[in-house]
KOLFI-478550 format. One line per 3 residues: number of its first residue (from 0); their letters; for each residue z, x, y of C-alpha. Coordinates in steps of 0.02 Angstrom, whole numbers, plus 50000, padded with zeros to 5 digits. Each point is the difference from the previous one (the first is absolute). Example, Ala and Ser with C-alpha at 12.3 -4.5 7.8 and 13.67 -1.06 7.14 Angstrom:
2
0> as> 50390/50615/49775 ~ 49967/50069/50172
This chain:
76
0> xxx> 49673/52209/52092 ~ 49959/49827/49935 ~ 50009/49958/49816
3> xxx> 49959/49836/49913 ~ 50047/49955/49821 ~ 49923/49847/49916
6> xxx> 50055/49934/49831 ~ 49925/49854/49906 ~ 50056/49952/49825
9> xxx> 49942/49857/49888 ~ 50080/49948/49836 ~ 49963/49860/49878
12> xxx> 50156/49929/49921 ~ 49973/49897/49843 ~ 50119/49855/49976
15> xxx> 49974/49930/49826 ~ 49966/49854/49970 ~ 49965/49943/50179
18> xxx> 49874/50133/50050 ~ 50037/50135/50126 ~ 49997/50050/50181
21> xxx> 49924/50134/50110 ~ 50130/50094/50103 ~ 49951/50108/50147
24> xxx> 50098/50117/50112 ~ 49933/50086/50154 ~ 50081/50114/50128
27> xxx> 49945/50098/50152 ~ 50103/50141/50075 ~ 49957/50083/50165
30> xxx> 50090/50156/50059 ~ 49975/50079/50172 ~ 50072/50172/50037
33> xxx> 49995/50082/50171 ~ 50088/50168/50014 ~ 50183/49960/49958
36> xxx> 49983/49811/50003 ~ 49937/49892/49856 ~ 49986/49813/49970
39> xxx> 49961/49915/49836 ~ 49956/49817/49971 ~ 49961/49915/49835
42> xxx> 49948/49825/49950 ~ 49999/49929/49824 ~ 49935/49840/49922
45> xxx> 50022/49923/49828 ~ 49892/49858/49933 ~ 49994/49910/49832
48> xxx> 49852/49893/49947 ~ 50049/49892/49853 ~ 49872/49938/49878
51> xxx> 49991/49943/49824 ~ 49894/50046/49852 ~ 49913/49854/49916
54> xxx> 50069/49945/49834 ~ 49894/50000/49843 ~ 49991/49809/50006
57> xxx> 49933/50008/50178 ~ 49864/50124/49952 ~ 49937/49921/49838
60> xxx> 49956/49817/49984 ~ 50056/49913/49839 ~ 49821/49965/49943
63> xxx> 49954/50184/50019 ~ 50156/50053/49903 ~ 49957/49880/49859
66> xxx> 49822/50067/49994 ~ 50066/50179/49993 ~ 50124/49959/49860
69> xxx> 49864/49907/49906 ~ 49892/50155/49997 ~ 50133/50086/49893
72> xxx> 50049/49852/49890 ~ 49972/50020/49815 ~ 49910/49858/49915
75> x> 50073/49946/49832
């Protein structure tokens, strides 16, 4: 008998205020069984891809923010 197990897991971890990271784990397990003899081998891997979310200031230019605020300003 030969059996193979494959596991892949991905998780996003938010790290306020510096953005977040994508964390992945993968493993493969192979088991061979012949009559009364069996052998099992497994391999695992863990990887983290760090990134950062853009700040509000990076996404909106000052002139666009002023224009947006001006649209809601009350005139005396």
